[in-house]
N, CA, C and O atoms as a GROMACS GRO file, in nm:
protein
  300
    1UNK      N    1   9.116  -1.912  -9.907
    1UNK     CA    2   9.026  -1.879  -9.885
    1UNK      C    3   8.911  -1.991  -9.917
    1UNK      O    4   8.851  -2.004 -10.024
    2UNK      N    5   8.901  -2.040  -9.840
    2UNK     CA    6   8.751  -2.171  -9.854
    2UNK      C    7   8.663  -2.143  -9.946
    2UNK      O    8   8.628  -2.030  -9.980
    3UNK      N    9   8.618  -2.260  -9.997
    3UNK     CA   10   8.513  -2.175 -10.111
    3UNK      C   11   8.331  -2.135 -10.101
    3UNK      O   12   8.244  -2.077 -10.166
    4UNK      N   13   8.342  -2.184 -10.021
    4UNK     CA   14   8.176  -2.105  -9.972
    4UNK      C   15   8.214  -1.933  -9.941
    4UNK      O   16   8.132  -1.851  -9.983
    5UNK      N   17   8.371  -1.868  -9.846
    5UNK     CA   18   8.379  -1.746  -9.866
    5UNK      C   19   8.428  -1.674 -10.022
    5UNK      O   20   8.420  -1.553 -10.043
    6UNK      N   21   8.470  -1.756 -10.107
    6UNK     CA   22   8.491  -1.752 -10.242
    6UNK      C   23   8.390  -1.729 -10.290
    6UNK      O   24   8.397  -1.631 -10.364
    7UNK      N   25   8.233  -1.802 -10.282
    7UNK     CA   26   8.148  -1.800 -10.340
    7UNK      C   27   8.064  -1.669 -10.271
    7UNK      O   28   7.981  -1.612 -10.341
    8UNK      N   29   8.085  -1.630 -10.150
    8UNK     CA   30   7.965  -1.477 -10.084
    8UNK      C   31   8.026  -1.422 -10.168
    8UNK      O   32   7.965  -1.368 -10.261
    9UNK      N   33   8.208  -1.416 -10.158
    9UNK     CA   34   8.280  -1.286 -10.214
    9UNK      C   35   8.220  -1.220 -10.380
    9UNK      O   36   8.189  -1.106 -10.414
   10UNK      N   37   8.222  -1.327 -10.440
   10UNK     CA   38   8.145  -1.356 -10.637
   10UNK      C   39   8.013  -1.291 -10.603
   10UNK      O   40   7.994  -1.173 -10.631
   11UNK      N   41   7.904  -1.379 -10.532
   11UNK     CA   42   7.791  -1.306 -10.569
   11UNK      C   43   7.802  -1.202 -10.466
   11UNK      O   44   7.698  -1.231 -10.406
   12UNK      N   45   7.863  -1.074 -10.382
   12UNK     CA   46   7.841  -0.998 -10.328
   12UNK      C   47   7.919  -0.881 -10.481
   12UNK      O   48   7.875  -0.776 -10.529
   13UNK      N   49   8.000  -0.932 -10.503
   13UNK     CA   50   8.067  -0.876 -10.616
   13UNK      C   51   7.969  -0.836 -10.713
   13UNK      O   52   7.969  -0.724 -10.762
   14UNK      N   53   7.865  -0.944 -10.748
   14UNK     CA   54   7.748  -0.895 -10.833
   14UNK      C   55   7.712  -0.824 -10.826
   14UNK      O   56   7.722  -0.728 -10.902
   15UNK      N   57   7.617  -0.842 -10.676
   15UNK     CA   58   7.503  -0.764 -10.690
   15UNK      C   59   7.570  -0.605 -10.634
   15UNK      O   60   7.476  -0.525 -10.641
   16UNK      N   61   7.632  -0.569 -10.608
   16UNK     CA   62   7.768  -0.441 -10.608
   16UNK      C   63   7.796  -0.374 -10.772
   16UNK      O   64   7.811  -0.252 -10.784
   17UNK      N   65   7.799  -0.451 -10.877
   17UNK     CA   66   7.841  -0.442 -10.989
   17UNK      C   67   7.663  -0.425 -11.072
   17UNK      O   68   7.652  -0.392 -11.190
   18UNK      N   69   7.580  -0.445 -11.011
   18UNK     CA   70   7.403  -0.447 -11.021
   18UNK      C   71   7.465  -0.261 -10.981
   18UNK      O   72   7.468  -0.173 -11.067
   19UNK      N   73   7.498  -0.246 -10.868
   19UNK     CA   74   7.402  -0.123 -10.775
   19UNK      C   75   7.463   0.021 -10.850
   19UNK      O   76   7.420   0.136 -10.849
   20UNK      N   77   7.594  -0.050 -10.921
   20UNK     CA   78   7.640   0.039 -10.938
   20UNK      C   79   7.638   0.081 -11.075
   20UNK      O   80   7.680   0.193 -11.105
   21UNK      N   81   7.593   0.004 -11.161
   21UNK     CA   82   7.559  -0.007 -11.304
   21UNK      C   83   7.420   0.102 -11.284
   21UNK      O   84   7.421   0.212 -11.339
   22UNK      N   85   7.350   0.076 -11.233
   22UNK     CA   86   7.177   0.143 -11.188
   22UNK      C   87   7.274   0.322 -11.175
   22UNK      O   88   7.263   0.426 -11.241
   23UNK      N   89   7.358   0.287 -11.067
   23UNK     CA   90   7.371   0.405 -11.036
   23UNK      C   91   7.438   0.554 -11.099
   23UNK      O   92   7.427   0.672 -11.065
   24UNK      N   93   7.526   0.468 -11.226
   24UNK     CA   94   7.580   0.476 -11.402
   24UNK      C   95   7.440   0.558 -11.484
   24UNK      O   96   7.433   0.674 -11.523
   25UNK      N   97   7.352   0.464 -11.491
   25UNK     CA   98   7.219   0.444 -11.592
   25UNK      C   99   7.107   0.566 -11.467
   25UNK      O  100   6.994   0.528 -11.436
   26UNK      N  101   7.166   0.713 -11.408
   26UNK     CA  102   7.076   0.770 -11.360
   26UNK      C  103   7.020   0.852 -11.476
   26UNK      O  104   7.094   0.901 -11.562
   27UNK      N  105   6.935   0.862 -11.478
   27UNK     CA  106   6.894   0.960 -11.601
   27UNK      C  107   6.951   1.092 -11.616
   27UNK      O  108   6.969   1.152 -11.510
   28UNK      N  109   6.974   1.134 -11.692
   28UNK     CA  110   7.024   1.269 -11.708
   28UNK      C  111   6.969   1.414 -11.632
   28UNK      O  112   6.903   1.474 -11.717
   29UNK      N  113   6.970   1.457 -11.561
   29UNK     CA  114   6.918   1.554 -11.526
   29UNK      C  115   6.823   1.644 -11.595
   29UNK      O  116   6.715   1.676 -11.544
   30UNK      N  117   6.874   1.695 -11.747
   30UNK     CA  118   6.861   1.785 -11.804
   30UNK      C  119   6.723   1.645 -11.930
   30UNK      O  120   6.650   1.690 -12.019
   31UNK      N  121   6.728   1.547 -11.905
   31UNK     CA  122   6.658   1.469 -11.924
   31UNK      C  123   6.498   1.395 -11.867
   31UNK      O  124   6.409   1.320 -11.908
   32UNK      N  125   6.523   1.448 -11.787
   32UNK     CA  126   6.386   1.360 -11.649
   32UNK      C  127   6.302   1.394 -11.656
   32UNK      O  128   6.272   1.507 -11.618
   33UNK      N  129   6.218   1.304 -11.712
   33UNK     CA  130   6.080   1.311 -11.640
   33UNK      C  131   6.053   1.210 -11.547
   33UNK      O  132   6.104   1.100 -11.524
   34UNK      N  133   5.959   1.276 -11.498
   34UNK     CA  134   5.898   1.185 -11.394
   34UNK      C  135   5.862   1.034 -11.368
   34UNK      O  136   5.871   0.983 -11.257
   35UNK      N  137   5.819   0.965 -11.487
   35UNK     CA  138   5.777   0.855 -11.529
   35UNK      C  139   5.971   0.763 -11.565
   35UNK      O  140   6.018   0.705 -11.467
   36UNK      N  141   6.038   0.761 -11.669
   36UNK     CA  142   6.164   0.740 -11.634
   36UNK      C  143   6.201   0.739 -11.489
   36UNK      O  144   6.198   0.638 -11.419
   37UNK      N  145   6.255   0.929 -11.425
   37UNK     CA  146   6.319   0.910 -11.338
   37UNK      C  147   6.226   0.761 -11.217
   37UNK      O  148   6.281   0.711 -11.118
   38UNK      N  149   6.113   0.732 -11.258
   38UNK     CA  150   6.062   0.682 -11.103
   38UNK      C  151   6.103   0.500 -11.177
   38UNK      O  152   6.151   0.429 -11.088
   39UNK      N  153   6.093   0.447 -11.277
   39UNK     CA  154   6.174   0.325 -11.290
   39UNK      C  155   6.292   0.314 -11.230
   39UNK      O  156   6.328   0.216 -11.163
   40UNK      N  157   6.409   0.493 -11.266
   40UNK     CA  158   6.526   0.431 -11.258
   40UNK      C  159   6.567   0.415 -11.047
   40UNK      O  160   6.660   0.363 -10.986
   41UNK      N  161   6.459   0.479 -11.008
   41UNK     CA  162   6.466   0.522 -10.862
   41UNK      C  163   6.367   0.352 -10.812
   41UNK      O  164   6.341   0.338 -10.692
   42UNK      N  165   6.330   0.257 -10.897
   42UNK     CA  166   6.278   0.190 -10.906
   42UNK      C  167   6.369   0.078 -10.815
   42UNK      O  168   6.369   0.012 -10.711
   43UNK      N  169   6.446   0.110 -10.941
   43UNK     CA  170   6.575  -0.025 -11.003
   43UNK      C  171   6.658  -0.010 -10.881
   43UNK      O  172   6.657  -0.109 -10.808
   44UNK      N  173   6.731   0.094 -10.840
   44UNK     CA  174   6.818   0.103 -10.788
   44UNK      C  175   6.850   0.100 -10.634
   44UNK      O  176   6.957   0.065 -10.586
   45UNK      N  177   6.673   0.167 -10.526
   45UNK     CA  178   6.664   0.105 -10.441
   45UNK      C  179   6.606  -0.103 -10.461
   45UNK      O  180   6.635  -0.201 -10.391
   46UNK      N  181   6.552  -0.094 -10.540
   46UNK     CA  182   6.553  -0.268 -10.499
   46UNK      C  183   6.735  -0.334 -10.513
   46UNK      O  184   6.765  -0.434 -10.447
   47UNK      N  185   6.850  -0.261 -10.611
   47UNK     CA  186   6.931  -0.348 -10.577
   47UNK      C  187   7.004  -0.285 -10.518
   47UNK      O  188   7.117  -0.322 -10.552
   48UNK      N  189   7.010  -0.194 -10.434
   48UNK     CA  190   7.114  -0.089 -10.286
   48UNK      C  191   6.994  -0.223 -10.155
   48UNK      O  192   6.973  -0.283 -10.050
   49UNK      N  193   6.973  -0.198 -10.236
   49UNK     CA  194   6.863  -0.307 -10.094
   49UNK      C  195   6.904  -0.430 -10.046
   49UNK      O  196   6.926  -0.467  -9.931
   50UNK      N  197   6.917  -0.526 -10.227
   50UNK     CA  198   6.978  -0.641 -10.170
   50UNK      C  199   7.059  -0.646 -10.178
   50UNK      O  200   7.109  -0.756 -10.153
   51UNK      N  201   7.152  -0.528 -10.224
   51UNK     CA  202   7.310  -0.558 -10.192
   51UNK      C  203   7.329  -0.574 -10.021
   51UNK      O  204   7.387  -0.667  -9.965
   52UNK      N  205   7.262  -0.450  -9.951
   52UNK     CA  206   7.291  -0.444  -9.828
   52UNK      C  207   7.235  -0.543  -9.719
   52UNK      O  208   7.267  -0.542  -9.600
   53UNK      N  209   7.125  -0.650  -9.796
   53UNK     CA  210   7.125  -0.761  -9.693
   53UNK      C  211   7.183  -0.884  -9.700
   53UNK      O  212   7.193  -0.981  -9.625
   54UNK      N  213   7.233  -0.843  -9.851
   54UNK     CA  214   7.339  -0.983  -9.864
   54UNK      C  215   7.451  -0.997  -9.794
   54UNK      O  216   7.504  -1.108  -9.786
   55UNK      N  217   7.516  -0.861  -9.718
   55UNK     CA  218   7.643  -0.771  -9.696
   55UNK      C  219   7.605  -0.832  -9.517
   55UNK      O  220   7.656  -0.920  -9.448
   56UNK      N  221   7.459  -0.708  -9.486
   56UNK     CA  222   7.451  -0.767  -9.315
   56UNK      C  223   7.406  -0.908  -9.279
   56UNK      O  224   7.418  -0.960  -9.168
   57UNK      N  225   7.346  -0.973  -9.403
   57UNK     CA  226   7.366  -1.159  -9.362
   57UNK      C  227   7.472  -1.265  -9.330
   57UNK      O  228   7.478  -1.362  -9.255
   58UNK      N  229   7.574  -1.191  -9.443
   58UNK     CA  230   7.703  -1.272  -9.447
   58UNK      C  231   7.807  -1.227  -9.422
   58UNK      O  232   7.898  -1.308  -9.409
   59UNK      N  233   7.838  -1.080  -9.405
   59UNK     CA  234   7.918  -1.029  -9.341
   59UNK      C  235   7.921  -0.842  -9.201
   59UNK      O  236   7.949  -0.724  -9.182
   60UNK      N  237   7.851  -1.005  -9.142
   60UNK     CA  238   7.776  -0.854  -9.046
   60UNK      C  239   7.905  -0.785  -8.980
   60UNK      O  240   8.017  -0.808  -8.936
   61UNK      N  241   7.804  -0.677  -9.003
   61UNK     CA  242   7.917  -0.579  -8.983
   61UNK      C  243   7.953  -0.562  -8.785
   61UNK      O  244   8.067  -0.559  -8.739
   62UNK      N  245   7.820  -0.552  -8.696
   62UNK     CA  246   7.828  -0.641  -8.548
   62UNK      C  247   7.659  -0.702  -8.556
   62UNK      O  248   7.560  -0.711  -8.629
   63UNK      N  249   7.714  -0.738  -8.414
   63UNK     CA  250   7.540  -0.804  -8.378
   63UNK      C  251   7.415  -0.715  -8.380
   63UNK      O  252   7.319  -0.779  -8.337
   64UNK      N  253   7.386  -0.600  -8.412
   64UNK     CA  254   7.341  -0.552  -8.393
   64UNK      C  255   7.276  -0.447  -8.466
   64UNK      O  256   7.189  -0.369  -8.428
   65UNK      N  257   7.369  -0.466  -8.648
   65UNK     CA  258   7.330  -0.416  -8.783
   65UNK      C  259   7.232  -0.449  -8.878
   65UNK      O  260   7.254  -0.523  -8.974
   66UNK      N  261   7.133  -0.400  -8.856
   66UNK     CA  262   6.917  -0.458  -8.928
   66UNK      C  263   6.974  -0.374  -9.007
   66UNK      O  264   7.000  -0.264  -8.959
   67UNK      N  265   7.003  -0.398  -9.132
   67UNK     CA  266   6.969  -0.306  -9.273
   67UNK      C  267   6.808  -0.300  -9.298
   67UNK      O  268   6.735  -0.203  -9.319
   68UNK      N  269   6.776  -0.448  -9.286
   68UNK     CA  270   6.627  -0.367  -9.332
   68UNK      C  271   6.571  -0.296  -9.235
   68UNK      O  272   6.502  -0.206  -9.283
   69UNK      N  273   6.571  -0.299  -9.107
   69UNK     CA  274   6.512  -0.127  -9.078
   69UNK      C  275   6.607   0.025  -9.119
   69UNK      O  276   6.564   0.127  -9.172
   70UNK      N  277   6.727  -0.001  -9.077
   70UNK     CA  278   6.706   0.106  -9.152
   70UNK      C  279   6.729   0.174  -9.284
   70UNK      O  280   6.774   0.285  -9.311
   71UNK      N  281   6.679   0.063  -9.367
   71UNK     CA  282   6.631   0.080  -9.490
   71UNK      C  283   6.493   0.170  -9.467
   71UNK      O  284   6.467   0.286  -9.497
   72UNK      N  285   6.404   0.052  -9.389
   72UNK     CA  286   6.222   0.140  -9.420
   72UNK      C  287   6.268   0.256  -9.330
   72UNK      O  288   6.273   0.336  -9.425
   73UNK      N  289   6.297   0.312  -9.252
   73UNK     CA  290   6.315   0.429  -9.166
   73UNK      C  291   6.432   0.526  -9.244
   73UNK      O  292   6.421   0.636  -9.188
   74UNK      N  293   6.518   0.535  -9.326
   74UNK     CA  294   6.572   0.577  -9.438
   74UNK      C  295   6.409   0.698  -9.590
   74UNK      O  296   6.369   0.806  -9.635
   75UNK      N  297   6.394   0.530  -9.585
   75UNK     CA  298   6.350   0.559  -9.759
   75UNK      C  299   6.222   0.525  -9.700
   75UNK      O  300   6.120   0.523  -9.769
   0.00000   0.00000   0.00000
């Protein structure tokens, strides 16, 4: 693998680690209050969008994929 691909894979791995960490840090249902959930939700949405955008830019599935549109229409 060349250095550029190696760098992209390492950066992608970091973004996915952040996303998984956010998922693991989800508030426990019995202790959820609106503020805690809002903070968690904001973090996970930001990291998910960042990871998807990075994947779309650097490892496109096909020429028609558009993560920004998909995320906007979904959430």
